[in-house]
C-alpha positions as CSV (number, residue, x, y, z in Angstrom):
1,M,-78.7,-2.6,128.1
2,A,-76.4,-2.3,131.0
3,D,-79.5,-3.4,133.1
4,G,-77.9,-7.1,132.8
5,A,-81.4,-8.9,132.1
6,P,-81.7,-11.6,129.2
7,R,-82.1,-10.6,125.9
8,W,-82.9,-12.5,122.8
9,Y,-81.1,-11.1,119.3
10,L,-83.5,-11.5,116.5
11,I,-80.2,-12.4,113.8
12,H,-82.5,-13.6,110.1
13,T,-79.7,-13.9,107.4
14,G,-76.8,-12.4,109.5
15,V,-78.2,-9.9,110.4
16,V,-79.6,-8.3,114.0
17,Q,-83.3,-7.5,113.0
18,A,-84.3,-6.9,116.8
19,V,-83.0,-7.1,120.5
20,L,-86.2,-8.1,122.8
21,P,-86.2,-8.9,126.6
22,V,-86.4,-12.1,127.3
23,P,-90.5,-13.1,127.9
24,T,-90.9,-13.8,131.7
25,D,-95.0,-13.7,131.5
26,P,-98.1,-14.8,129.6
27,T,-98.2,-11.1,128.5
28,T,-94.8,-10.9,126.9
29,A,-94.4,-13.6,125.9
30,A,-97.3,-13.2,123.5
31,A,-95.9,-10.1,122.3
32,E,-92.6,-11.4,121.3
33,L,-94.3,-13.9,119.6
34,N,-96.3,-10.9,117.5
35,R,-92.5,-9.9,116.8
36,L,-90.6,-13.5,115.8
37,G,-94.0,-13.3,113.3
38,A,-93.4,-10.2,111.7
39,I,-89.2,-10.3,111.2
40,F,-89.1,-14.0,110.3
41,S,-92.4,-14.2,108.2
42,N,-91.0,-12.2,105.5
43,G,-88.0,-14.1,104.1
44,L,-87.8,-12.3,100.6
45,A,-87.5,-9.1,102.4
46,A,-84.5,-10.2,104.2
47,T,-82.9,-11.5,101.9
48,R,-82.7,-7.7,99.8
49,K,-81.5,-6.6,103.1
50,L,-79.0,-8.6,103.5
51,E,-77.9,-7.6,99.9
52,R,-77.4,-3.7,101.5
53,C,-76.0,-5.3,104.8
54,V,-72.9,-7.4,104.5
55,D,-71.2,-6.0,107.2
56,S,-73.5,-6.9,110.1
57,V,-73.3,-10.5,108.7
58,L,-69.6,-10.0,109.0
59,I,-69.6,-8.6,112.7
60,V,-72.2,-10.9,114.2
61,T,-70.3,-14.1,112.1
62,G,-67.3,-12.5,114.4
63,W,-68.8,-12.4,117.4
64,F,-69.9,-16.0,117.6
65,R,-66.2,-16.9,116.2
66,K,-64.8,-15.6,118.8
67,R,-67.2,-16.2,121.8
68,P,-67.8,-20.0,121.0
69,D,-69.2,-20.8,123.9
70,E,-72.9,-18.4,123.3
71,K,-73.2,-20.8,120.3
72,P,-75.3,-23.3,122.7
73,K,-77.4,-20.7,123.9
74,L,-78.9,-20.3,120.1
75,L,-82.7,-21.0,119.3
76,T,-84.3,-21.6,116.1
77,T,-87.2,-19.5,115.0
78,R,-89.4,-22.1,116.2
79,Q,-87.7,-23.2,119.5
80,A,-88.4,-19.7,120.4
81,T,-91.8,-19.5,119.3
82,N,-92.3,-22.6,120.5
83,L,-90.8,-21.0,124.6
84,C,-93.7,-18.2,124.1
85,R,-96.8,-20.4,123.4
86,A,-95.8,-22.9,126.0
87,M,-95.4,-20.0,128.7
88,M,-98.4,-18.4,127.2
89,E,-100.9,-21.7,127.8
90,S,-98.9,-21.5,131.2
91,K,-97.0,-25.2,129.8
92,P,-93.6,-25.9,131.6
93,I,-91.0,-24.7,128.8
94,S,-89.1,-26.8,126.6
95,G,-86.6,-26.2,123.9
């Protein structure tokens, strides 16, 4: 993603599940909200996938270890969901 646009890396159980553009309007917020729900609603499937993806977990944790300045930018699923909902309702966005 060489365009420099901000992205959300959806990390679930230590594995990058998807990379999405940060929503910028109600339409993209609705799309990203649907993707958040789809990815984070099935914990059991993600846990089973984790058993096969230990190397991905190590890469993600190593990346954050080498870049501690990125950690404060992390959002929980709830925070990302609230951002999308606020944007969809045209409310001021807060974490």
